[in-house]
C-alpha positions as CSV (number, residue, x, y, z in Angstrom):
1,M,150.6,75.8,128.2
2,R,149.8,79.4,128.9
3,K,150.8,81.1,132.2
4,P,147.9,81.6,134.7
5,D,147.0,85.1,135.6
6,F,144.1,85.5,138.0
7,D,143.8,89.2,137.2
8,N,142.0,88.1,134.0
9,L,139.2,86.5,135.9
10,L,139.1,89.5,138.3
11,A,138.7,91.8,135.2
12,V,135.8,89.6,134.0
13,M,134.1,89.7,137.4
14,N,134.5,93.5,137.3
15,R,132.7,93.5,133.9
16,E,135.8,94.6,132.2
17,K,137.8,93.2,129.3
18,P,140.5,90.7,130.3
19,S,143.9,90.8,128.6
20,R,143.1,87.6,126.8
21,P,140.1,85.2,126.5
22,T,139.5,83.7,129.9
23,L,138.1,80.3,130.9
24,F,135.7,79.4,133.8
25,E,134.5,76.0,134.9
26,F,133.1,74.9,138.3
27,F,134.6,71.4,138.1
28,L,135.7,68.8,135.5
29,N,135.7,65.0,136.2
30,E,138.1,62.3,137.4
31,P,138.9,60.7,134.0
32,L,139.6,64.2,132.5
33,Y,141.8,65.1,135.5
34,E,143.8,62.0,134.8
35,K,144.0,62.7,131.0
36,L,145.1,66.3,131.5
37,T,147.8,65.4,134.1
38,G,148.8,61.9,133.3
39,I,148.4,61.1,137.0
40,K,146.3,58.0,137.9
41,L,144.9,57.8,141.4
42,D,143.2,55.0,143.2
43,A,141.1,54.4,146.3
44,S,144.2,54.6,148.5
45,S,145.0,58.1,147.3
46,S,144.6,60.9,149.8
47,D,142.2,63.8,149.5
48,L,145.3,66.1,149.4
49,D,146.6,64.1,146.4
50,R,143.3,64.5,144.6
51,K,143.2,68.2,145.2
52,R,146.8,68.5,144.1
53,R,146.0,66.7,140.8
54,T,142.9,68.9,140.3
55,M,145.1,72.0,140.7
56,L,147.5,70.7,138.1
57,A,144.7,69.8,135.7
58,Y,143.2,73.3,135.9
59,E,146.6,74.8,135.2
60,K,147.3,72.5,132.2
61,A,143.8,73.2,130.8
62,G,144.5,77.0,130.8
63,Y,142.5,78.2,133.8
64,D,143.7,81.0,136.1
65,Y,142.4,79.4,139.3
66,V,141.2,76.1,140.7
67,T,138.0,75.6,142.7
68,L,138.4,74.3,146.2
69,L,136.1,72.7,148.7
70,T,137.5,72.1,152.2
71,G,136.6,72.4,155.8
72,F,133.0,72.6,157.0
73,R,130.3,70.0,155.9
74,F,126.8,69.4,157.2
75,D,126.2,65.9,158.5
76,M,124.0,64.1,155.9
77,P,123.1,60.4,155.4
78,Q,124.8,58.7,152.6
79,K,122.5,58.7,149.6
80,D,122.5,56.5,146.6
81,Q,122.9,58.4,143.3
82,L,123.0,56.8,139.9
83,D,121.7,58.8,137.0
84,T,119.7,61.1,139.3
85,K,118.5,61.4,142.9
86,S,115.2,62.3,144.6
87,L,114.8,65.6,146.3
88,N,112.8,63.7,148.9
89,D,115.4,61.2,149.8
90,S,116.4,60.6,153.5
91,P,115.3,63.8,155.2
92,V,116.8,64.3,158.7
93,I,114.6,67.1,159.9
94,Y,110.8,66.9,159.9
95,D,109.6,68.6,163.0
96,R,110.8,70.8,165.9
97,S,112.2,67.8,167.9
98,S,114.3,66.5,165.0
99,F,115.6,70.0,164.3
100,E,116.7,70.4,167.9
101,A,118.3,66.9,167.9
102,Y,120.3,67.5,164.7
103,D,124.0,67.7,165.3
104,W,124.7,71.4,164.3
105,K,128.5,71.5,164.0
106,S,130.4,74.7,163.7
107,P,132.8,75.6,160.9
108,E,135.4,76.6,163.4
109,D,135.7,72.9,164.5
110,F,136.8,71.8,161.0
111,D,140.3,71.7,159.5
112,Y,141.1,74.2,156.7
113,S,144.9,73.6,156.7
114,V,144.8,72.1,153.2
115,I,144.5,75.7,151.9
116,D,147.9,76.6,153.4
117,L,149.4,73.2,152.3
118,L,148.3,73.5,148.7
119,G,148.7,77.3,148.6
120,K,152.5,76.8,148.8
121,E,152.2,74.7,145.6
122,L,149.9,77.0,143.6
123,P,151.4,77.8,140.2
124,G,152.4,81.5,139.9
125,G,149.5,83.6,138.9
126,M,146.8,81.1,140.1
127,K,144.4,81.5,143.0
128,F,141.9,79.3,144.7
129,I,138.2,79.9,144.3
130,G,136.6,78.6,147.5
131,Y,133.1,77.3,147.6
132,G,130.7,75.9,150.1
133,P,129.2,72.5,151.0
134,C,126.2,73.5,148.9
135,G,124.1,76.5,149.8
136,V,121.1,77.5,151.9
137,M,118.4,76.2,149.6
138,E,120.2,73.0,148.7
139,N,121.0,72.1,152.3
140,L,117.4,73.0,153.4
141,V,116.0,70.6,150.7
142,A,118.5,67.9,151.6
143,M,117.7,68.1,155.3
144,V,113.9,68.4,155.0
145,G,112.9,66.9,151.7
146,F,111.3,69.0,149.0
147,D,107.7,67.8,149.5
148,N,108.0,68.1,153.2
149,L,109.4,71.6,152.8
150,C,106.3,72.6,150.8
151,F,104.1,71.5,153.6
152,M,106.3,73.0,156.2
153,L,106.2,76.4,154.5
154,A,102.4,76.4,155.1
155,D,102.2,74.6,158.4
156,D,105.2,75.8,160.3
157,P,107.0,78.8,158.7
158,E,108.7,79.5,162.0
159,L,110.5,76.2,161.8
160,V,111.6,76.8,158.2
161,C,113.0,80.1,159.4
162,D,114.9,78.5,162.2
163,I,116.3,75.8,159.9
164,T,117.5,78.3,157.3
165,D,119.0,80.5,160.0
166,A,121.0,77.5,161.4
167,I,122.2,76.7,157.9
168,G,122.9,80.2,156.7
169,S,124.8,81.3,159.8
170,R,127.2,78.4,159.4
171,L,127.7,79.1,155.8
172,V,128.6,82.7,156.6
173,A,131.1,81.4,159.2
174,H,132.6,79.1,156.5
175,Y,133.1,81.9,154.0
176,K,134.6,84.1,156.8
177,I,137.2,81.4,157.4
178,L,137.9,81.1,153.6
179,G,138.5,84.9,153.5
180,Q,141.4,84.6,155.9
181,F,143.6,82.9,153.3
182,D,145.5,85.1,150.8
183,S,145.5,82.3,148.3
184,V,141.7,82.4,148.0
185,G,141.0,85.0,145.3
186,A,137.2,84.7,145.0
187,M,134.4,82.6,146.4
188,I,131.4,80.8,145.0
189,S,128.0,80.6,146.7
190,N,126.8,77.4,145.1
191,D,123.1,76.9,145.7
192,D,120.8,75.4,143.1
193,C,117.6,77.5,143.7
194,G,115.5,76.9,140.6
195,F,113.7,74.4,138.4
196,K,113.5,74.8,134.6
197,T,110.6,77.2,134.6
198,Q,110.8,79.0,138.1
199,P,112.5,79.2,141.4
200,M,112.1,76.2,143.7
201,I,109.8,78.0,146.0
202,S,107.9,81.2,145.4
203,P,109.8,84.5,144.9
204,D,108.3,85.8,148.1
205,D,109.4,82.8,150.1
206,M,112.9,83.1,148.5
207,R,113.0,86.7,149.7
208,R,111.8,85.7,153.2
209,Y,114.1,82.7,153.8
210,I,116.9,82.3,151.3
211,I,117.9,85.7,149.9
212,P,118.7,87.3,153.3
213,W,121.4,84.6,153.9
214,H,122.8,85.0,150.4
215,R,123.0,88.7,151.2
216,E,125.0,87.9,154.4
217,I,127.2,85.4,152.6
218,V,128.1,88.0,149.9
219,R,128.6,90.7,152.5
220,T,131.1,88.4,154.3
221,I,132.9,87.7,151.0
222,H,133.1,91.4,150.2
223,E,134.3,92.3,153.7
224,A,137.2,89.9,152.9
225,G,137.9,91.9,149.8
226,R,136.9,89.1,147.4
227,P,134.3,89.0,144.6
228,A,131.3,86.7,145.0
229,I,130.0,84.3,142.3
230,L,126.6,82.8,142.3
231,H,126.4,79.3,140.9
232,S,122.7,78.3,140.7
233,C,120.8,76.1,138.2
234,G,117.3,76.8,137.2
235,D,115.2,79.8,136.0
236,L,115.9,82.7,138.4
237,S,114.8,85.5,136.0
238,E,112.2,86.6,138.6
239,L,115.0,87.1,141.1
240,M,117.8,88.6,139.0
241,D,117.2,92.1,140.3
242,D,117.5,90.7,143.8
243,I,120.7,88.8,142.8
244,I,122.3,91.9,141.3
245,D,121.0,94.9,143.2
246,D,120.1,93.5,146.6
247,I,122.5,90.7,147.2
248,G,125.4,92.1,145.1
249,F,126.9,89.2,143.3
250,E,129.6,90.1,140.9
251,A,129.1,87.1,138.6
252,K,126.4,84.5,137.7
253,H,127.2,80.9,136.6
254,S,125.1,78.1,135.3
255,F,123.0,78.5,132.2
256,E,120.9,76.1,130.1
257,D,119.6,76.6,126.6
258,C,116.1,75.3,127.5
259,I,115.9,78.2,130.1
260,E,117.8,81.0,128.5
261,R,120.7,80.8,126.0
262,V,123.9,82.4,127.4
263,E,124.0,84.7,124.4
264,D,120.6,86.1,125.4
265,A,121.5,86.2,129.1
266,Y,124.7,88.2,128.3
267,E,122.6,90.7,126.3
268,R,120.0,90.9,129.0
269,W,122.1,91.0,132.1
270,G,125.7,91.5,131.1
271,D,125.9,95.2,131.7
272,R,124.9,94.6,135.3
273,I,126.6,91.3,136.3
274,A,129.4,89.2,134.8
275,I,128.4,86.1,132.9
276,L,130.4,82.9,133.3
277,G,130.3,79.8,131.1
278,G,127.0,79.1,129.4
279,I,127.9,76.8,126.5
280,D,125.1,74.3,127.2
281,V,126.2,70.9,128.4
282,D,123.7,69.1,126.2
283,F,124.9,71.1,123.3
284,I,128.5,70.0,124.0
285,C,127.4,66.4,124.2
286,R,125.3,66.3,121.1
287,Q,126.9,68.6,118.7
288,S,130.2,68.1,116.7
289,P,133.4,69.5,118.1
290,E,133.4,71.9,115.2
291,A,130.0,73.3,116.1
292,V,131.0,73.6,119.8
293,R,134.2,75.5,118.8
294,K,132.2,77.8,116.5
295,R,129.6,78.7,119.2
296,S,132.4,79.3,121.7
297,L,134.3,81.5,119.3
298,E,131.1,83.5,118.6
299,M,130.4,84.0,122.3
300,L,134.0,85.3,122.8
301,E,133.6,87.6,119.9
302,R,130.2,88.9,121.3
303,A,131.9,89.8,124.5
304,E,135.3,91.0,123.0
305,E,134.6,94.7,123.3
306,R,132.3,94.8,126.4
307,G,134.1,92.2,128.5
308,G,132.5,90.7,131.6
309,Y,132.5,87.1,130.1
310,A,134.5,84.0,130.7
311,L,134.1,80.9,128.5
312,G,132.9,77.6,129.8
313,S,130.1,75.1,130.0
314,G,126.7,75.9,131.2
315,N,127.3,74.0,134.4
316,S,130.3,71.6,134.7
317,I,132.0,68.8,132.8
318,P,130.6,65.5,134.1
319,E,132.0,62.2,132.8
320,Y,129.4,61.8,130.0
321,V,130.6,65.0,128.2
322,P,132.9,63.9,125.3
323,D,136.5,65.0,125.8
324,E,136.5,66.2,122.2
325,G,133.6,68.6,122.8
326,Y,135.2,70.0,126.0
327,L,138.6,70.4,124.3
328,A,136.9,72.1,121.3
329,M,135.3,74.6,123.6
330,I,138.4,75.6,125.5
331,S,140.5,75.7,122.3
332,A,138.4,78.7,121.3
333,A,139.9,80.7,124.1
334,L,143.4,79.1,124.2
335,E,144.2,79.8,120.6
336,R,143.1,83.4,120.5
């Protein structure tokens, strides 16, 4: 097991060459956490125990950090999710009255003490990467419903603006709190903003409602002296200049072969923003471990001289990803 060194990931986010191949993953999955650590948890296990096991799993797998969600959450109805979920399921805001009736809690009212508790147990060289309870777009869609949002953009744009302001201002406050902890080394603004072929709403509407709050989130992260990572699914090619030059993210995560292969994204954007992950989840699932390892090695070799790349999946490691494929991918970095 190699020793963690968060400076490697910082080098990647600065578009520099790390001292060794570096891994990045947003999250793994419960069975894999158990397999990596040998620790089995059950329904009676505390949230602290689960976060502690995740931290150990990331260390054992060779990461220089562990992602962490704690503190503020938006109140949402419990939604059933099996293989997928509807973007129109259970909206809570549909007009001005329901917006004003919604219980808009403040991040300052939530408990962030787990960061200090677990920070005392962080393995030497590791840091937390804090993230949010989804982002501006995802929470907007969850609260309003996607179809309703499309009508609202035409019928009541002022209400859309008020909802996004209420969401965005609270996310800014959340990241400001995260920045007060020395153990938090970077932050992710996790906000799925695109479909397979385009942003979820028009680029002009993205620039009117969503991007200004991403700009504020990144400004807050930078004021805390931390780099900012964008995790967003979907085709955001029309917005990459905004993401890089206007908002100022240091790194972009989430790539899909059917949108743009990570190899191509690295050549297209890698001199302007760090590229994280990108080995397509479908590829890891369908191809042999040998093919996964080969592609991972080739991606590391592509970035060897220029830097600015950390190896990982295109999105995350859900339970349906074969362990053999995941382990083949990370072995490309761990054995170099």
